[in-house]
C-alpha positions as CSV (number, residue, x, y, z in Angstrom):
1,M,-85.7,-75.7,-5.5
2,I,-88.6,-77.0,-3.4
3,I,-88.3,-76.9,0.4
4,R,-90.5,-78.9,2.8
5,A,-91.0,-77.4,6.2
6,G,-93.2,-77.6,9.3
7,Y,-93.4,-78.2,13.0
8,A,-95.3,-80.0,15.8
9,I,-95.4,-78.1,19.1
10,A,-97.5,-79.2,22.0
11,F,-98.4,-77.5,25.3
12,E,-100.2,-78.7,28.4
13,C,-102.6,-76.1,29.7
14,A,-103.9,-76.3,33.3
15,A,-106.6,-73.7,32.5
16,V,-108.1,-71.8,29.5
17,T,-105.0,-70.1,28.0
18,P,-105.2,-67.4,25.3
19,M,-102.1,-67.5,23.1
20,I,-100.6,-65.6,20.2
21,L,-98.3,-67.4,17.7
22,H,-95.7,-66.3,15.2
23,L,-95.8,-69.6,13.3
24,N,-96.7,-68.6,9.8
25,I,-94.1,-67.6,7.1
26,H,-93.8,-63.9,6.5
27,P,-96.3,-62.5,4.0
28,S,-93.4,-61.5,1.7
29,R,-92.9,-65.2,1.0
30,A,-96.6,-66.1,0.6
31,A,-96.4,-66.1,-3.3
32,D,-93.7,-68.8,-3.1
33,L,-96.0,-71.3,-1.3
34,I,-96.9,-74.5,-3.2
35,S,-99.1,-75.9,-0.4
36,P,-101.1,-73.9,2.2
37,D,-99.3,-72.5,5.3
38,V,-101.9,-73.0,8.0
39,V,-101.6,-73.3,11.7
40,R,-103.5,-76.4,12.7
41,T,-104.6,-77.4,16.2
42,D,-105.1,-80.8,17.7
43,P,-107.7,-80.9,19.2
44,Y,-109.4,-78.4,16.9
45,Y,-109.8,-74.9,18.3
46,P,-111.0,-71.8,16.3
47,T,-108.1,-69.5,15.4
48,D,-107.9,-65.9,14.1
49,A,-105.1,-64.1,12.4
50,Y,-103.9,-60.5,12.1
51,L,-100.9,-58.5,10.9
52,D,-98.8,-57.0,13.7
53,L,-97.1,-53.6,13.7
54,F,-94.1,-55.1,11.9
55,G,-96.1,-56.8,9.1
56,N,-95.9,-60.3,10.5
57,R,-98.8,-62.7,10.4
58,V,-99.9,-63.7,13.9
59,T,-102.3,-66.4,15.0
60,R,-104.7,-66.0,18.0
61,V,-106.1,-69.0,19.8
62,E,-107.7,-69.8,23.1
63,A,-106.5,-73.2,24.2
64,Q,-108.6,-75.2,26.6
65,P,-107.4,-77.2,29.6
66,G,-105.3,-80.2,28.5
67,V,-102.7,-80.8,25.8
68,V,-102.9,-78.9,22.5
69,T,-100.6,-79.5,19.6
70,F,-99.9,-76.8,16.9
71,H,-98.7,-78.4,13.7
72,N,-98.1,-77.5,10.0
73,D,-96.4,-79.1,7.0
74,F,-96.0,-77.2,3.8
75,T,-93.8,-76.9,0.7
76,I,-92.4,-73.7,-0.8
77,R,-90.4,-72.6,-3.8
78,D,-86.9,-71.1,-3.2
79,S,-84.4,-69.7,-5.5
80,G,-81.7,-72.0,-4.2
81,S,-79.3,-69.0,-4.2
82,P,-77.3,-68.1,-1.1
83,D,-78.0,-64.9,0.9
84,E,-77.2,-61.9,-1.2
85,T,-74.0,-60.0,-0.2
86,P,-74.3,-56.2,-0.6
87,E,-71.7,-54.2,-2.4
88,D,-69.6,-52.1,0.0
89,A,-70.6,-48.4,0.1
90,P,-70.5,-45.6,2.7
91,L,-73.2,-45.8,5.4
92,T,-76.3,-43.8,4.8
93,A,-76.4,-40.8,7.1
94,V,-79.0,-41.1,9.8
95,A,-80.7,-37.9,8.6
96,K,-81.2,-39.4,5.2
97,L,-82.6,-42.8,6.3
98,P,-86.3,-43.5,5.6
99,S,-88.5,-42.7,8.7
100,E,-89.8,-46.3,8.9
101,V,-86.2,-47.6,9.4
102,L,-85.3,-45.4,12.3
103,V,-86.9,-47.7,14.9
104,Y,-84.2,-50.2,14.1
105,L,-81.5,-47.8,15.3
106,L,-83.0,-47.7,18.8
107,A,-82.2,-49.8,21.8
108,S,-84.8,-52.5,22.6
109,R,-85.4,-55.1,25.3
110,Y,-82.8,-57.6,24.1
111,C,-80.8,-55.4,21.8
112,D,-79.5,-53.0,24.5
113,S,-77.3,-51.1,22.1
114,D,-76.9,-48.2,24.5
115,N,-75.0,-50.5,26.9
116,L,-72.6,-51.5,24.1
117,S,-72.0,-48.1,22.4
118,D,-68.7,-47.3,24.0
119,F,-67.3,-50.7,23.1
120,A,-68.7,-50.7,19.6
121,W,-67.1,-47.4,18.7
122,S,-63.7,-48.3,20.2
123,Q,-63.8,-51.7,18.4
124,F,-65.3,-50.8,15.0
125,G,-65.0,-47.0,14.7
126,G,-62.2,-47.1,12.3
127,I,-63.8,-49.4,9.7
128,G,-65.1,-47.6,6.6
129,G,-67.9,-48.9,4.4
130,G,-71.2,-50.3,5.5
131,A,-70.9,-54.0,4.4
132,K,-67.3,-54.2,5.6
133,L,-68.4,-52.8,9.0
134,V,-71.3,-55.3,9.3
135,Q,-69.1,-58.2,8.3
136,A,-66.5,-57.2,10.9
137,I,-69.3,-57.2,13.5
138,C,-70.4,-60.6,12.4
139,N,-66.8,-61.9,12.6
140,F,-66.5,-60.5,16.1
141,V,-69.7,-62.0,17.4
142,H,-69.0,-65.3,15.8
143,G,-65.7,-65.5,17.7
144,R,-67.1,-64.0,20.9
145,I,-70.1,-66.4,21.5
146,R,-69.8,-70.1,21.7
147,F,-72.9,-71.9,20.6
148,D,-74.4,-74.2,23.3
149,Y,-78.0,-75.2,23.0
150,A,-78.0,-76.3,26.7
151,T,-77.3,-72.7,27.8
152,A,-80.4,-71.1,26.1
153,N,-81.7,-68.3,28.3
154,P,-84.9,-66.4,27.2
155,R,-83.9,-63.5,29.4
156,R,-80.3,-63.0,28.0
157,T,-79.8,-59.6,26.4
158,A,-77.1,-58.6,23.9
159,S,-74.9,-57.2,26.6
160,D,-75.4,-60.4,28.6
161,G,-74.3,-62.5,25.6
162,F,-71.3,-60.2,25.1
163,R,-70.3,-60.8,28.8
164,D,-71.2,-64.5,29.0
165,G,-69.6,-65.5,25.7
166,I,-72.1,-68.3,25.2
167,G,-75.6,-68.8,23.8
168,V,-77.8,-69.9,20.9
169,C,-78.6,-68.4,17.5
170,R,-80.9,-65.7,19.0
171,D,-77.9,-64.5,21.1
172,F,-75.7,-64.2,18.1
173,A,-78.4,-62.2,16.3
174,H,-79.1,-59.9,19.3
175,L,-75.5,-59.1,19.9
176,A,-74.7,-58.4,16.2
177,A,-77.9,-56.3,15.7
178,A,-77.1,-54.3,18.9
179,L,-73.6,-53.6,17.8
180,C,-74.8,-52.5,14.4
181,R,-77.3,-50.1,15.9
182,A,-74.6,-48.7,18.2
183,M,-72.7,-47.9,15.0
184,N,-75.8,-46.3,13.3
185,V,-76.6,-49.2,11.1
186,P,-80.3,-50.1,11.2
187,A,-80.7,-53.7,12.2
188,R,-83.7,-55.9,12.7
189,Y,-84.1,-59.4,14.2
190,C,-85.5,-62.3,12.1
191,T,-86.7,-65.7,12.9
192,G,-87.6,-68.6,10.5
193,Y,-86.5,-71.8,9.0
194,L,-82.9,-72.6,8.0
195,G,-82.2,-76.2,7.0
196,D,-78.9,-77.9,6.4
197,I,-79.0,-77.2,2.6
198,G,-75.6,-76.9,1.0
199,V,-73.8,-77.5,4.3
200,P,-72.9,-80.7,6.3
201,Q,-75.9,-82.1,8.2
202,D,-76.1,-81.1,11.8
203,P,-76.9,-84.1,14.0
204,A,-78.6,-82.0,16.6
205,P,-82.4,-81.8,16.7
206,M,-83.7,-79.1,14.3
207,D,-85.1,-75.8,15.7
208,F,-86.2,-72.5,14.2
209,S,-83.3,-70.2,13.5
210,A,-82.6,-66.6,14.2
211,W,-80.5,-64.1,12.2
212,F,-80.6,-60.4,11.5
213,E,-81.0,-57.9,8.6
214,V,-79.3,-54.6,8.1
215,F,-80.4,-51.6,6.0
216,L,-77.6,-50.8,3.6
217,N,-77.5,-49.0,0.2
218,G,-81.3,-48.3,0.4
219,R,-82.5,-51.9,1.2
220,W,-82.4,-54.7,3.7
221,Y,-79.7,-57.5,3.5
222,T,-79.5,-60.7,5.5
223,F,-76.5,-61.4,7.8
224,D,-76.0,-64.4,10.1
225,A,-73.4,-64.0,12.9
226,R,-73.7,-67.6,14.0
227,H,-72.8,-69.1,10.6
228,K,-70.8,-66.2,9.3
229,M,-71.5,-67.1,5.7
230,P,-74.3,-66.8,3.2
231,R,-76.7,-69.7,3.5
232,I,-79.2,-71.4,1.1
233,G,-82.9,-72.0,1.8
234,R,-83.7,-69.4,4.5
235,I,-87.4,-68.9,5.0
236,V,-88.3,-65.9,7.1
237,M,-91.3,-66.1,9.4
238,A,-91.2,-62.8,11.3
239,R,-89.1,-59.7,11.8
240,G,-89.0,-57.2,14.7
241,R,-86.7,-55.2,16.9
242,D,-85.7,-58.3,18.8
243,A,-87.0,-61.7,20.0
244,A,-89.7,-60.1,22.2
245,D,-91.5,-58.9,19.0
246,V,-91.5,-62.2,17.2
247,A,-91.7,-64.9,19.9
248,I,-92.9,-68.2,18.4
249,S,-95.5,-68.5,21.2
250,T,-96.8,-66.1,23.8
251,A,-99.1,-67.6,26.4
252,F,-101.3,-65.6,28.8
253,G,-101.0,-68.3,31.4
254,Q,-98.4,-70.9,32.3
255,P,-98.6,-73.9,29.9
256,L,-96.0,-76.6,29.9
257,L,-94.1,-77.3,26.7
258,K,-94.5,-81.0,26.0
259,R,-93.2,-81.4,22.4
260,F,-91.1,-79.3,20.0
261,E,-90.2,-80.6,16.6
262,V,-89.2,-78.6,13.5
263,T,-88.4,-79.9,10.1
264,T,-87.0,-78.2,7.0
265,Y,-85.2,-79.8,4.1
266,E,-84.8,-79.8,0.3
267,E,-87.4,-82.0,-1.3
268,A,-86.0,-84.4,-3.8
269,A,-86.9,-83.5,-7.4
């Protein structure tokens, strides 16, 4: 299938404002692109790009005073298959995990797994099998948190979401990833596009989506505690320990968000 995706995000800057942006798709999906994936600015400003510590493509720009709009519109090939579900198998012992995976067992700013460890072991300690354990955590988080876009809070941690019982997709991902880490399952946070492909259309304005991946059976698998089911057409943009590592925009100043539009849909054949 062919998916069309893009965004238009505008900020009003009172002064010269350096910014870093996680707005490109992840390099692992670059070979699937049909048209270029380029962060464009209006008005035009020079940009630079680099790969961060997690292998994500990041754009640097110095916005001048006034309104700047970042925009993109591209097409990409997708298999059209739902997220792959792993076969259940015993968890890999921590001592046998690849060294580069160990960072995703540690507590982080938003995935404060250390604060959830006692609960996690009391709730999930008797579940055998890696995939079965992760699915049980997804089911729990799906029932624990009520989605409410109006309650989005950029400072909410996993334990806050556990206590509040309300949030947006990033809160589902943070809590599920934190509980997995507490149970010695490596888990990393992901952000990207997820359109209403193969599911009923959501009338709410579209946004970027958040989910998480776990390391099972020697590789990474996608899980989504908000939707609790494999989805079609997921396009990853960035991966990290939590949302702090993959923020869509980080401004070294105080710009005002003036416009935020995201689109992603299956293009007609």
